[in-house]
Z-matrix of the N, CA and C atoms (Angstrom, degrees):
N
C 1 1.444
C 2 1.537 1 108.15
N 3 1.324 2 116.68 1 133.72
C 4 1.457 3 121.53 2 -177.35
C 5 1.516 4 111.20 3 -109.64
N 6 1.310 5 115.05 4 157.31
C 7 1.462 6 120.39 5 174.62
C 8 1.525 7 109.69 6 -75.25
N 9 1.318 8 115.84 7 138.32
C 10 1.452 9 120.52 8 175.00
C 11 1.527 10 109.19 9 -90.65
N 12 1.318 11 116.11 10 169.99
C 13 1.458 12 120.99 11 175.66
C 14 1.518 13 111.23 12 -58.51
N 15 1.319 14 116.16 13 -39.09
C 16 1.473 15 121.10 14 177.49
C 17 1.523 16 111.37 15 -64.08
N 18 1.328 17 116.30 16 -42.48
C 19 1.464 18 120.66 17 177.18
C 20 1.525 19 110.78 18 -57.35
N 21 1.326 20 115.79 19 -46.76
C 22 1.456 21 120.66 20 -178.01
C 23 1.516 22 110.15 21 -65.34
N 24 1.328 23 117.23 22 -41.92
C 25 1.466 24 119.94 23 177.33
C 26 1.533 25 110.84 24 -61.06
N 27 1.304 26 117.07 25 -42.12
C 28 1.470 27 122.20 26 178.37
C 29 1.522 28 110.78 27 -62.13
N 30 1.326 29 116.35 28 -43.47
C 31 1.462 30 120.72 29 179.18
C 32 1.523 31 110.72 30 -64.12
N 33 1.312 32 117.39 31 -43.31
C 34 1.475 33 121.22 32 178.27
C 35 1.527 34 111.38 33 -62.17
N 36 1.328 35 114.68 34 -40.32
C 37 1.463 36 118.13 35 178.46
C 38 1.521 37 111.68 36 -64.93
N 39 1.334 38 116.53 37 -43.29
C 40 1.459 39 120.95 38 177.93
C 41 1.540 40 111.08 39 -62.07
N 42 1.315 41 116.04 40 -41.31
C 43 1.482 42 119.44 41 178.77
C 44 1.511 43 111.12 42 -65.70
N 45 1.343 44 117.89 43 -36.34
C 46 1.458 45 119.11 44 178.83
C 47 1.527 46 110.64 45 -66.90
N 48 1.333 47 118.15 46 -37.30
C 49 1.459 48 120.79 47 174.36
C 50 1.518 49 111.14 48 -63.46
N 51 1.323 50 115.43 49 -41.29
C 52 1.478 51 120.71 50 -179.53
C 53 1.535 52 109.72 51 -64.06
N 54 1.316 53 116.41 52 -43.13
C 55 1.441 54 120.01 53 178.94
C 56 1.540 55 110.79 54 -62.19
N 57 1.307 56 116.51 55 -43.79
C 58 1.453 57 120.47 56 178.31
C 59 1.535 58 111.06 57 -61.24
N 60 1.319 59 116.90 58 -39.80
C 61 1.464 60 120.30 59 177.57
C 62 1.528 61 110.72 60 -61.82
N 63 1.334 62 117.06 61 -42.43
C 64 1.462 63 120.74 62 177.78
C 65 1.519 64 110.75 63 -63.44
N 66 1.331 65 116.67 64 -39.17
C 67 1.459 66 120.68 65 -179.24
C 68 1.522 67 112.36 66 -68.01
N 69 1.319 68 116.25 67 -36.02
C 70 1.467 69 120.76 68 -174.78
C 71 1.532 70 113.75 69 -87.76
N 72 1.322 71 116.53 70 -21.32
C 73 1.477 72 120.95 71 -178.68
C 74 1.545 73 108.58 72 -67.58
N 75 1.319 74 116.50 73 133.51
C 76 1.466 75 120.72 74 -173.86
C 77 1.505 76 114.71 75 -112.32
N 78 1.319 77 118.94 76 2.28
C 79 1.457 78 119.77 77 -173.83
C 80 1.543 79 112.99 78 -109.93
N 81 1.321 80 115.66 79 35.12
C 82 1.468 81 119.45 80 175.60
C 83 1.524 82 109.22 81 -75.37
N 84 1.327 83 117.13 82 156.46
C 85 1.468 84 119.58 83 178.32
C 86 1.533 85 111.82 84 -64.61
N 87 1.338 86 117.64 85 -26.90
C 88 1.462 87 121.00 86 177.99
C 89 1.523 88 109.22 87 -160.00
N 90 1.335 89 115.71 88 162.17
C 91 1.462 90 121.37 89 175.17
C 92 1.529 91 110.30 90 -63.88
N 93 1.320 92 116.02 91 -35.95
C 94 1.456 93 120.06 92 179.95
C 95 1.531 94 110.59 93 -62.04
N 96 1.316 95 116.23 94 -42.50
C 97 1.468 96 120.40 95 178.56
C 98 1.521 97 110.20 96 -61.40
N 99 1.314 98 116.82 97 -42.89
C 100 1.455 99 122.21 98 178.00
C 101 1.537 100 110.27 99 -60.40
N 102 1.316 101 116.59 100 -45.97
C 103 1.465 102 120.69 101 -179.61
C 104 1.538 103 110.80 102 -62.27
N 105 1.323 104 117.12 103 -37.15
C 106 1.459 105 121.24 104 177.91
C 107 1.522 106 111.50 105 -64.22
N 108 1.324 107 116.80 106 -42.50
C 109 1.451 108 120.29 107 179.20
C 110 1.522 109 111.67 108 -64.46
N 111 1.342 110 115.52 109 -41.14
C 112 1.458 111 120.57 110 178.47
C 113 1.537 112 109.78 111 -64.56
N 114 1.317 113 116.03 112 -41.97
C 115 1.465 114 120.75 113 179.71
C 116 1.535 115 111.10 114 -62.56
N 117 1.343 116 116.75 115 -37.46
C 118 1.461 117 120.49 116 177.94
C 119 1.525 118 110.68 117 -60.07
N 120 1.323 119 115.76 118 -43.42
C 121 1.463 120 120.56 119 -179.38
C 122 1.530 121 109.14 120 -68.18
N 123 1.335 122 117.79 121 -39.80
C 124 1.460 123 120.51 122 178.17
C 125 1.531 124 110.73 123 -58.98
N 126 1.325 125 117.66 124 -39.88
C 127 1.461 126 121.09 125 178.32
C 128 1.525 127 110.30 126 -63.71
N 129 1.332 128 116.21 127 -44.16
C 130 1.464 129 119.26 128 178.67
C 131 1.530 130 111.45 129 -63.03
N 132 1.311 131 116.66 130 -41.44
C 133 1.464 132 120.75 131 179.40
C 134 1.532 133 109.26 132 -60.46
N 135 1.309 134 117.06 133 -43.20
C 136 1.452 135 120.07 134 179.94
C 137 1.535 136 111.99 135 -65.06
N 138 1.336 137 116.31 136 -39.60
C 139 1.462 138 120.01 137 178.24
C 140 1.532 139 111.35 138 -62.73
N 141 1.326 140 116.33 139 -42.17
C 142 1.457 141 120.25 140 -179.74
C 143 1.521 142 109.85 141 -68.45
N 144 1.324 143 117.52 142 -39.98
C 145 1.477 144 120.07 143 175.93
C 146 1.526 145 110.73 144 -60.66
N 147 1.317 146 116.42 145 -40.56
C 148 1.466 147 119.47 146 177.32
C 149 1.524 148 112.17 147 -60.92
N 150 1.333 149 116.48 148 -39.73
C 151 1.455 150 120.21 149 175.44
C 152 1.507 151 111.06 150 -62.33
N 153 1.319 152 115.91 151 -42.87
C 154 1.471 153 121.01 152 -178.99
C 155 1.513 154 111.37 153 -62.85
N 156 1.333 155 117.01 154 -35.59
C 157 1.459 156 121.18 155 -173.34
C 158 1.525 157 113.62 156 -87.84
N 159 1.310 158 117.95 157 3.81
C 160 1.491 159 120.60 158 179.29
C 161 1.492 160 111.01 159 -72.40
């Protein structure tokens, strides 16, 4: 079973909400930890975009 264009769009939308939540959350142990979490989501977003653009 393969991902459809709609599936990929939905995943990207969910990841953008997740990234925003990481950006807005203020109770991380440190700013560095927050930046790491945001970077993790950025990597996932790029991977999904790469799938979309194949």
